[in-house]
NUDRENTI-184785 format. One record per atom (N, C-alpha, C, O, CB): residue number from 1; residue in one letter; atom name; x, y, z. Coordinates in steps of 0.1 Angstrom, whole numbers, plus 5000, padded with zeros to 4 digits. Atoms other than C-alpha are relative to their C-alpha. Glycine has a CB too. Layout:
<pts>
{pt NUM; "A"; "CA"; {X; Y; Z}}
...
</pts>
This chain:
<pts>
{pt 1; "M"; "N"; {5003; 5007; 4985}}
{pt 1; "M"; "CA"; {4902; 5179; 4946}}
{pt 1; "M"; "C"; {5010; 4986; 4997}}
{pt 1; "M"; "O"; {5012; 4981; 4986}}
{pt 1; "M"; "CB"; {4979; 4996; 5003}}
{pt 2; "T"; "N"; {4991; 5005; 5001}}
{pt 2; "T"; "CA"; {4927; 5156; 4956}}
{pt 2; "T"; "C"; {4996; 4985; 5001}}
{pt 2; "T"; "O"; {4989; 4980; 5010}}
{pt 2; "T"; "CB"; {5007; 5006; 5008}}
{pt 3; "T"; "N"; {5007; 5019; 5002}}
{pt 3; "T"; "CA"; {4922; 5116; 4944}}
{pt 3; "T"; "C"; {5005; 4996; 5014}}
{pt 3; "T"; "O"; {5014; 5003; 5019}}
{pt 3; "T"; "CB"; {5010; 4987; 4985}}
{pt 4; "H"; "N"; {5000; 5010; 4992}}
{pt 4; "H"; "CA"; {4920; 5090; 4972}}
{pt 4; "H"; "C"; {5014; 4994; 4994}}
{pt 4; "H"; "O"; {5017; 4991; 4983}}
{pt 4; "H"; "CB"; {4986; 4991; 4999}}
{pt 5; "W"; "N"; {4990; 5009; 5003}}
{pt 5; "W"; "CA"; {4953; 5072; 4979}}
{pt 5; "W"; "C"; {5001; 4992; 4994}}
{pt 5; "W"; "O"; {5008; 4991; 4983}}
{pt 5; "W"; "CB"; {5004; 4996; 5005}}
{pt 6; "L"; "N"; {5005; 5014; 5008}}
{pt 6; "L"; "CA"; {4940; 5040; 4970}}
{pt 6; "L"; "C"; {4993; 4997; 4985}}
{pt 6; "L"; "O"; {4998; 4989; 4978}}
{pt 6; "L"; "CB"; {4989; 4994; 5009}}
{pt 7; "I"; "N"; {5001; 4993; 5011}}
{pt 7; "I"; "CA"; {4922; 5051; 4940}}
{pt 7; "I"; "C"; {5017; 5000; 4992}}
{pt 7; "I"; "O"; {5023; 4993; 4983}}
{pt 7; "I"; "CB"; {4994; 5016; 5006}}
{pt 8; "E"; "N"; {4987; 5003; 5016}}
{pt 8; "E"; "CA"; {4956; 5065; 4927}}
{pt 8; "E"; "C"; {5011; 4990; 5002}}
{pt 8; "E"; "O"; {5019; 4988; 4993}}
{pt 8; "E"; "CB"; {5010; 5015; 4995}}
{pt 9; "F"; "N"; {4989; 5015; 5005}}
{pt 9; "F"; "CA"; {4978; 5033; 4938}}
{pt 9; "F"; "C"; {4994; 4992; 4989}}
{pt 9; "F"; "O"; {4999; 4988; 4979}}
{pt 9; "F"; "CB"; {5003; 4987; 5014}}
{pt 10; "T"; "N"; {5005; 5004; 5010}}
{pt 10; "T"; "CA"; {4952; 5018; 4924}}
{pt 10; "T"; "C"; {5002; 4994; 4987}}
{pt 10; "T"; "O"; {5007; 4983; 4984}}
{pt 10; "T"; "CB"; {4998; 5006; 5000}}
{pt 11; "D"; "N"; {4993; 4998; 5015}}
{pt 11; "D"; "CA"; {4954; 5026; 4888}}
{pt 11; "D"; "C"; {5009; 5002; 4996}}
{pt 11; "D"; "O"; {5011; 5003; 4984}}
{pt 11; "D"; "CB"; {4997; 5007; 4995}}
{pt 12; "E"; "N"; {4984; 4997; 5005}}
{pt 12; "E"; "CA"; {4991; 5033; 4892}}
{pt 12; "E"; "C"; {5001; 4981; 4992}}
{pt 12; "E"; "O"; {5005; 4977; 4981}}
{pt 12; "E"; "CB"; {5013; 5004; 5019}}
{pt 13; "L"; "N"; {4994; 5012; 5004}}
{pt 13; "L"; "CA"; {4993; 4993; 4897}}
{pt 13; "L"; "C"; {4995; 4995; 4988}}
{pt 13; "L"; "O"; {5003; 4990; 4980}}
{pt 13; "L"; "CB"; {4999; 4991; 5010}}
{pt 14; "M"; "N"; {5006; 5001; 5011}}
{pt 14; "M"; "CA"; {4966; 4988; 4871}}
{pt 14; "M"; "C"; {5011; 5003; 4985}}
{pt 14; "M"; "O"; {5013; 4994; 4978}}
{pt 14; "M"; "CB"; {4988; 5009; 5002}}
{pt 15; "R"; "N"; {4995; 4999; 5012}}
{pt 15; "R"; "CA"; {4987; 5001; 4841}}
{pt 15; "R"; "C"; {5013; 5000; 5001}}
{pt 15; "R"; "O"; {5020; 5007; 4995}}
{pt 15; "R"; "CB"; {4995; 5011; 4993}}
{pt 16; "I"; "N"; {4984; 5006; 5002}}
{pt 16; "I"; "CA"; {5021; 4986; 4850}}
{pt 16; "I"; "C"; {4999; 4985; 5001}}
{pt 16; "I"; "O"; {5010; 4978; 4998}}
{pt 16; "I"; "CB"; {5013; 5006; 5013}}
{pt 17; "T"; "N"; {5004; 5011; 5002}}
{pt 17; "T"; "CA"; {5001; 4950; 4853}}
{pt 17; "T"; "C"; {4994; 5001; 4988}}
{pt 17; "T"; "O"; {4993; 5011; 4981}}
{pt 17; "T"; "CB"; {4993; 4996; 5010}}
{pt 18; "D"; "N"; {5007; 5002; 5013}}
{pt 18; "D"; "CA"; {4984; 4936; 4823}}
{pt 18; "D"; "C"; {4988; 4991; 5004}}
{pt 18; "D"; "O"; {4977; 4989; 4998}}
{pt 18; "D"; "CB"; {5010; 4993; 4989}}
{pt 19; "D"; "N"; {5017; 5008; 4998}}
{pt 19; "D"; "CA"; {4962; 4912; 4843}}
{pt 19; "D"; "C"; {4991; 5002; 5011}}
{pt 19; "D"; "O"; {4982; 4994; 5013}}
{pt 19; "D"; "CB"; {5000; 4986; 5001}}
{pt 20; "L"; "N"; {5004; 4996; 4991}}
{pt 20; "L"; "CA"; {4950; 4928; 4871}}
{pt 20; "L"; "C"; {4985; 5006; 5002}}
{pt 20; "L"; "O"; {4983; 5015; 4994}}
{pt 20; "L"; "CB"; {5009; 5006; 5002}}
{pt 21; "D"; "N"; {5013; 4990; 5009}}
{pt 21; "D"; "CA"; {4913; 4940; 4873}}
{pt 21; "D"; "C"; {5003; 5007; 5017}}
{pt 21; "D"; "O"; {5009; 5003; 5027}}
{pt 21; "D"; "CB"; {4977; 4991; 4992}}
{pt 22; "Q"; "N"; {5001; 4995; 4987}}
{pt 22; "Q"; "CA"; {4904; 4969; 4901}}
{pt 22; "Q"; "C"; {4995; 4993; 5008}}
{pt 22; "Q"; "O"; {5001; 4995; 5019}}
{pt 22; "Q"; "CB"; {4995; 5011; 5001}}
{pt 23; "T"; "N"; {5004; 5007; 4984}}
{pt 23; "T"; "CA"; {4889; 4949; 4927}}
{pt 23; "T"; "C"; {5008; 4992; 5009}}
{pt 23; "T"; "O"; {5006; 4991; 5021}}
{pt 23; "T"; "CB"; {4991; 4991; 4999}}
{pt 24; "R"; "N"; {4990; 5010; 4998}}
{pt 24; "R"; "CA"; {4920; 4924; 4925}}
{pt 24; "R"; "C"; {5013; 5015; 5005}}
{pt 24; "R"; "O"; {5018; 5017; 5016}}
{pt 24; "R"; "CB"; {5003; 4990; 4981}}
{pt 25; "A"; "N"; {4992; 4989; 4992}}
{pt 25; "A"; "CA"; {4943; 4959; 4924}}
{pt 25; "A"; "C"; {5002; 5009; 5013}}
{pt 25; "A"; "O"; {5013; 5013; 5017}}
{pt 25; "A"; "CB"; {5000; 5007; 4995}}
{pt 26; "A"; "N"; {5003; 4995; 4990}}
{pt 26; "A"; "CA"; {4928; 4974; 4953}}
{pt 26; "A"; "C"; {5006; 4995; 5011}}
{pt 26; "A"; "O"; {5016; 4998; 5017}}
{pt 26; "A"; "CB"; {4988; 5000; 5001}}
{pt 27; "E"; "N"; {4988; 5010; 4986}}
{pt 27; "E"; "CA"; {4931; 4943; 4980}}
{pt 27; "E"; "C"; {5013; 5001; 4996}}
{pt 27; "E"; "O"; {5019; 5007; 5005}}
{pt 27; "E"; "CB"; {4997; 4979; 5002}}
{pt 28; "F"; "N"; {4985; 5001; 4999}}
{pt 28; "F"; "CA"; {4968; 4941; 4968}}
{pt 28; "F"; "C"; {5005; 5015; 5005}}
{pt 28; "F"; "O"; {5016; 5016; 5012}}
{pt 28; "F"; "CB"; {5007; 4996; 4984}}
{pt 29; "V"; "N"; {4994; 4985; 4997}}
{pt 29; "V"; "CA"; {4971; 4982; 4974}}
{pt 29; "V"; "C"; {5003; 5002; 5016}}
{pt 29; "V"; "O"; {5012; 5006; 5023}}
{pt 29; "V"; "CB"; {4987; 5012; 4995}}
{pt 30; "R"; "N"; {5003; 4998; 4988}}
{pt 30; "R"; "CA"; {4953; 4978; 5005}}
{pt 30; "R"; "C"; {5001; 4983; 5014}}
{pt 30; "R"; "O"; {4996; 4980; 5025}}
{pt 30; "R"; "CB"; {4984; 5006; 4997}}
{pt 31; "K"; "N"; {4992; 5011; 4994}}
{pt 31; "K"; "CA"; {4971; 4947; 5017}}
{pt 31; "K"; "C"; {5010; 5005; 5005}}
{pt 31; "K"; "O"; {5013; 5003; 5017}}
{pt 31; "K"; "CB"; {5005; 4992; 4992}}
{pt 32; "V"; "N"; {4988; 4994; 5004}}
{pt 32; "V"; "CA"; {5001; 4965; 5009}}
{pt 32; "V"; "C"; {5004; 5013; 5013}}
{pt 32; "V"; "O"; {5014; 5017; 5019}}
{pt 32; "V"; "CB"; {4996; 5007; 4984}}
{pt 33; "Y"; "N"; {4999; 4983; 4988}}
{pt 33; "Y"; "CA"; {4995; 4998; 5033}}
{pt 33; "Y"; "C"; {4999; 4993; 5014}}
{pt 33; "Y"; "O"; {5007; 4996; 5023}}
{pt 33; "Y"; "CB"; {4982; 5013; 4999}}
{pt 34; "E"; "N"; {5002; 5004; 4985}}
{pt 34; "E"; "CA"; {4981; 4977; 5061}}
{pt 34; "E"; "C"; {5011; 4993; 5007}}
{pt 34; "E"; "O"; {5010; 4992; 5019}}
{pt 34; "E"; "CB"; {4988; 4993; 5002}}
{pt 35; "A"; "N"; {4991; 5011; 5001}}
{pt 35; "A"; "CA"; {5011; 4953; 5061}}
{pt 35; "A"; "C"; {5010; 5012; 5007}}
{pt 35; "A"; "O"; {5014; 5012; 5019}}
{pt 35; "A"; "CB"; {5003; 4990; 4983}}
{pt 36; "G"; "N"; {4991; 4987; 4995}}
{pt 36; "G"; "CA"; {5033; 4989; 5063}}
{pt 36; "G"; "C"; {4996; 5008; 5009}}
{pt 36; "G"; "O"; {5005; 5014; 5015}}
{pt 36; "G"; "CB"; {5002; 5010; 4990}}
{pt 37; "R"; "N"; {5010; 4991; 4985}}
{pt 37; "R"; "CA"; {5007; 5009; 5092}}
{pt 37; "R"; "C"; {5010; 4988; 5011}}
{pt 37; "R"; "O"; {5019; 4991; 5019}}
{pt 37; "R"; "CB"; {4974; 4996; 5002}}
{pt 38; "E"; "N"; {4996; 5006; 4991}}
{pt 38; "E"; "CA"; {5016; 4979; 5109}}
{pt 38; "E"; "C"; {5011; 4998; 5010}}
{pt 38; "E"; "O"; {5013; 4999; 5022}}
{pt 38; "E"; "CB"; {4999; 4996; 4997}}
{pt 39; "A"; "N"; {4985; 5002; 5000}}
{pt 39; "A"; "CA"; {5050; 4970; 5104}}
{pt 39; "A"; "C"; {5006; 5020; 5009}}
{pt 39; "A"; "O"; {5015; 5018; 5017}}
{pt 39; "A"; "CB"; {5006; 4995; 4978}}
{pt 40; "G"; "N"; {4999; 4989; 4998}}
{pt 40; "G"; "CA"; {5054; 5014; 5112}}
{pt 40; "G"; "C"; {4993; 5000; 5016}}
{pt 40; "G"; "O"; {4998; 5004; 5026}}
{pt 40; "G"; "CB"; {4995; 5008; 4988}}
{pt 41; "H"; "N"; {5005; 5006; 4984}}
{pt 41; "H"; "CA"; {5034; 5005; 5141}}
{pt 41; "H"; "C"; {5005; 4996; 5009}}
{pt 41; "H"; "O"; {5004; 5003; 5020}}
{pt 41; "H"; "CB"; {4993; 4991; 5000}}
{pt 42; "R"; "N"; {4992; 5014; 4994}}
{pt 42; "R"; "CA"; {5056; 4976; 5156}}
{pt 42; "R"; "C"; {5011; 5010; 5005}}
{pt 42; "R"; "O"; {5011; 5012; 5017}}
{pt 42; "R"; "CB"; {5006; 4984; 4987}}
{pt 43; "E"; "N"; {4989; 4995; 4996}}
{pt 43; "E"; "CA"; {5088; 4999; 5153}}
{pt 43; "E"; "C"; {5000; 5009; 5005}}
{pt 43; "E"; "O"; {5010; 5015; 5009}}
{pt 43; "E"; "CB"; {5008; 5000; 4994}}
{pt 44; "A"; "N"; {5003; 4987; 4990}}
{pt 44; "A"; "CA"; {5074; 5027; 5169}}
{pt 44; "A"; "C"; {5005; 4994; 5014}}
{pt 44; "A"; "O"; {5015; 4994; 5021}}
{pt 44; "A"; "CB"; {4981; 5006; 5000}}
{pt 45; "A"; "N"; {5002; 5013; 4987}}
{pt 45; "A"; "CA"; {5068; 5005; 5197}}
{pt 45; "A"; "C"; {5011; 4993; 5008}}
{pt 45; "A"; "O"; {5011; 4989; 5020}}
{pt 45; "A"; "CB"; {4995; 4987; 4993}}
{pt 46; "E"; "N"; {4991; 5005; 4991}}
{pt 46; "E"; "CA"; {5099; 4994; 5202}}
{pt 46; "E"; "C"; {5009; 5004; 4998}}
{pt 46; "E"; "O"; {5019; 4997; 4998}}
{pt 46; "E"; "CB"; {5002; 4989; 5002}}
{pt 47; "G"; "N"; {4992; 4987; 5003}}
{pt 47; "G"; "CA"; {5116; 5025; 5193}}
{pt 47; "G"; "C"; {5011; 5001; 4993}}
{pt 47; "G"; "O"; {5018; 5011; 4994}}
{pt 47; "G"; "CB"; {5004; 5005; 5011}}
{pt 48; "G"; "N"; {4996; 4997; 5006}}
{pt 48; "G"; "CA"; {5134; 5019; 5171}}
{pt 48; "G"; "C"; {4998; 5003; 4983}}
{pt 48; "G"; "O"; {4986; 5001; 4978}}
{pt 48; "G"; "CB"; {5005; 4996; 5004}}
{pt 49; "E"; "N"; {5004; 4991; 5017}}
{pt 49; "E"; "CA"; {5137; 5034; 5129}}
{pt 49; "E"; "C"; {4992; 4983; 4995}}
{pt 49; "E"; "O"; {4988; 4972; 4998}}
{pt 49; "E"; "CB"; {5022; 5008; 4984}}
{pt 50; "H"; "N"; {5002; 5011; 5013}}
{pt 50; "H"; "CA"; {5129; 5018; 5100}}
{pt 50; "H"; "C"; {5011; 4996; 4998}}
{pt 50; "H"; "O"; {5022; 5001; 4997}}
{pt 50; "H"; "CB"; {4994; 5004; 4985}}
{pt 51; "S"; "N"; {4988; 5009; 5004}}
{pt 51; "S"; "CA"; {5144; 4990; 5091}}
{pt 51; "S"; "C"; {5005; 5002; 4984}}
{pt 51; "S"; "O"; {5014; 4993; 4981}}
{pt 51; "S"; "CB"; {4995; 4984; 5003}}
{pt 52; "G"; "N"; {5001; 4999; 5015}}
{pt 52; "G"; "CA"; {5145; 5000; 5053}}
{pt 52; "G"; "C"; {4999; 4985; 4990}}
{pt 52; "G"; "O"; {4990; 4977; 4991}}
{pt 52; "G"; "CB"; {5012; 5008; 4996}}
{pt 53; "W"; "N"; {4997; 5009; 5006}}
{pt 53; "W"; "CA"; {5157; 4974; 5029}}
{pt 53; "W"; "C"; {5007; 4996; 5000}}
{pt 53; "W"; "O"; {5010; 4986; 4993}}
{pt 53; "W"; "CB"; {5001; 4999; 4993}}
</pts>
């Protein structure tokens, strides 16, 4: 069975930080996911490629 992406990344974030509980870490991971998803949709609609860093 595969671990759900939200649990996987929440657990990883909690391992690398000292002051996040599971709820706050999950909220942050979900916020980052949604921002990335929206950016991807916007870039696809504009016909552009990933802008990168």
